[in-house]
C-alpha positions as CSV (number, residue, x, y, z in Angstrom):
1,M,-25.6,18.3,-32.1
2,A,-24.7,21.2,-29.5
3,Q,-26.7,24.4,-29.9
4,S,-24.1,26.4,-28.0
5,I,-20.5,26.6,-26.7
6,E,-21.9,26.0,-23.1
7,E,-23.7,22.9,-24.4
8,L,-20.9,21.5,-26.3
9,S,-18.5,22.2,-23.2
10,F,-21.0,20.3,-20.9
11,Q,-21.5,17.4,-23.4
12,L,-17.7,17.1,-23.5
13,T,-17.3,17.0,-19.9
14,S,-20.2,14.4,-19.4
15,D,-18.6,12.3,-22.1
16,A,-15.3,12.5,-20.3
17,L,-17.2,11.1,-17.2
18,A,-18.7,8.2,-19.0
19,Q,-15.3,7.5,-20.3
20,Q,-13.9,7.3,-17.1
21,E,-16.8,4.9,-15.8
22,R,-16.1,2.6,-18.7
23,A,-12.3,2.6,-18.0
24,L,-12.9,1.8,-14.3
25,H,-15.3,-1.2,-15.5
26,A,-12.4,-2.5,-17.8
27,L,-9.7,-2.0,-15.3
28,R,-11.9,-4.1,-12.8
29,G,-12.6,-6.7,-15.3
30,R,-8.8,-7.1,-16.0
31,A,-7.9,-7.3,-12.0
32,G,-10.5,-10.1,-11.9
33,T,-8.4,-11.7,-14.4
34,V,-5.2,-11.3,-12.7
35,V,-6.8,-12.8,-9.5
36,A,-8.0,-16.0,-11.8
37,A,-4.6,-16.2,-13.2
38,A,-2.6,-15.8,-10.0
39,A,-5.0,-18.7,-8.4
40,V,-4.5,-21.1,-11.6
41,S,-1.0,-20.6,-11.8
42,G,-0.4,-21.0,-7.9
43,S,-2.6,-24.3,-8.0
44,F,-1.0,-25.8,-10.9
45,L,2.5,-24.8,-10.3
46,G,2.4,-25.0,-6.7
47,A,0.9,-28.6,-6.8
48,G,4.2,-29.6,-8.4
49,V,6.1,-29.1,-5.2
50,G,6.2,-32.0,-3.3
51,P,5.3,-32.6,0.5
52,G,7.7,-30.9,2.7
53,S,9.8,-29.8,-0.1
54,L,8.5,-26.1,-0.5
55,G,11.9,-24.5,-0.2
56,G,13.0,-21.0,-0.6
57,W,11.7,-20.6,-4.2
58,G,8.2,-21.8,-3.2
59,I,8.1,-19.8,-0.1
60,A,9.0,-16.5,-2.2
61,A,6.5,-17.7,-4.8
62,L,3.8,-17.9,-2.0
63,V,4.6,-14.6,-0.7
64,V,4.6,-13.0,-4.2
65,F,1.2,-14.8,-4.8
66,V,-0.4,-13.3,-1.8
67,L,1.0,-9.8,-2.8
68,C,-0.4,-10.1,-6.3
69,L,-3.9,-11.2,-4.9
70,A,-3.7,-8.2,-2.3
71,S,-2.9,-5.7,-5.1
72,A,-5.4,-7.0,-7.5
73,I,-8.2,-7.3,-4.9
74,W,-7.5,-3.5,-4.0
75,V,-8.4,-2.7,-7.4
76,L,-11.6,-4.6,-7.2
77,L,-12.6,-3.1,-3.9
78,P,-15.2,-0.4,-4.0
79,Q,-13.7,3.1,-4.3
80,E,-15.6,6.5,-4.3
81,F,-16.4,7.8,-7.8
82,V,-18.8,10.3,-9.2
83,F,-20.1,9.4,-12.4
84,A,-23.5,10.8,-12.3
85,F,-25.3,13.7,-11.0
86,R,-28.9,14.5,-10.1
87,G,-30.8,17.2,-11.6
88,D,-32.1,18.8,-8.1
89,A,-28.6,19.4,-7.2
90,L,-27.9,21.4,-10.3
91,L,-31.2,23.3,-9.6
92,A,-30.0,24.2,-5.9
93,A,-26.7,25.1,-7.2
94,S,-28.3,27.2,-10.1
95,D,-30.6,28.9,-7.5
96,H,-27.7,29.8,-5.4
97,E,-25.7,31.2,-8.3
98,G,-28.6,33.2,-9.8
99,V,-28.6,31.0,-13.2
100,E,-31.4,32.2,-15.4
101,D,-30.9,30.7,-18.8
102,V,-30.0,27.3,-20.4
103,G,-26.6,28.5,-21.6
104,Q,-25.5,29.5,-18.2
105,A,-27.0,26.4,-16.9
106,Y,-24.8,24.2,-19.0
107,R,-21.7,26.2,-18.2
108,A,-22.5,26.0,-14.4
109,A,-23.1,22.2,-14.8
110,G,-19.8,21.7,-16.7
111,M,-17.8,23.6,-14.1
112,W,-19.5,21.9,-11.3
113,I,-18.6,18.4,-12.8
114,E,-15.0,19.4,-13.6
115,P,-13.4,18.6,-10.2
116,F,-15.0,15.3,-10.0
117,L,-13.4,14.6,-13.3
118,D,-10.0,15.4,-11.7
119,A,-10.7,13.6,-8.7
120,N,-11.7,10.3,-10.5
121,R,-8.8,10.8,-12.8
122,D,-6.5,10.6,-9.8
123,K,-8.1,7.6,-8.2
124,L,-8.0,5.9,-11.5
125,A,-4.4,6.4,-12.1
126,R,-3.7,5.1,-8.5
127,M,-5.9,2.1,-9.3
128,S,-4.1,1.6,-12.7
129,S,-0.6,1.5,-10.9
130,W,-1.9,-0.9,-8.4
131,F,-3.0,-3.1,-11.5
132,T,0.2,-2.8,-13.1
133,V,2.0,-4.0,-9.7
134,S,-0.4,-6.9,-9.6
135,C,0.4,-7.8,-13.3
136,V,4.3,-7.6,-12.5
137,L,3.8,-9.8,-9.3
138,L,1.7,-12.4,-11.4
139,A,4.6,-12.6,-13.7
140,L,7.0,-13.1,-10.9
141,E,4.9,-15.5,-9.3
142,I,5.0,-17.8,-12.4
143,I,8.6,-17.4,-12.5
144,L,9.3,-18.2,-8.9
145,W,6.8,-21.3,-8.9
146,T,8.6,-22.8,-12.2
147,I,12.0,-22.3,-10.6
148,S,10.6,-23.9,-7.4
149,V,9.1,-26.8,-9.5
150,T,12.2,-27.3,-11.5
151,S,14.7,-27.2,-8.7
């Protein structure tokens, strides 16, 4: 239990940081699933296309497959996020700002972390958008492969 408003504020801020880290981990797990699903659908449905009979639908499915993989892999690539801080950086900042008690330290730490929360939030939003694109492309890929096999 927090002993002061400053400590409670810091706990809320650090909890938000941990929540962002969990969200990133979950998003990347789902992106890996999309990569696997795209590969499986491409191999099974693409195998139904006879030799030399790829046709327009098959070519479109192949292009969408590549775009789906590219957007999902972009989500999986390393990005610069900040989820943890070292105490010596806080000490240096507190020395610079003249922080003298624990309440002020909690306040300074919370205010110091806040910009990183905003930056992480923006990056997660962009990654979520790319993940949505990969999901839509996966559905389109399956539809196009199905049309290609049935026509």
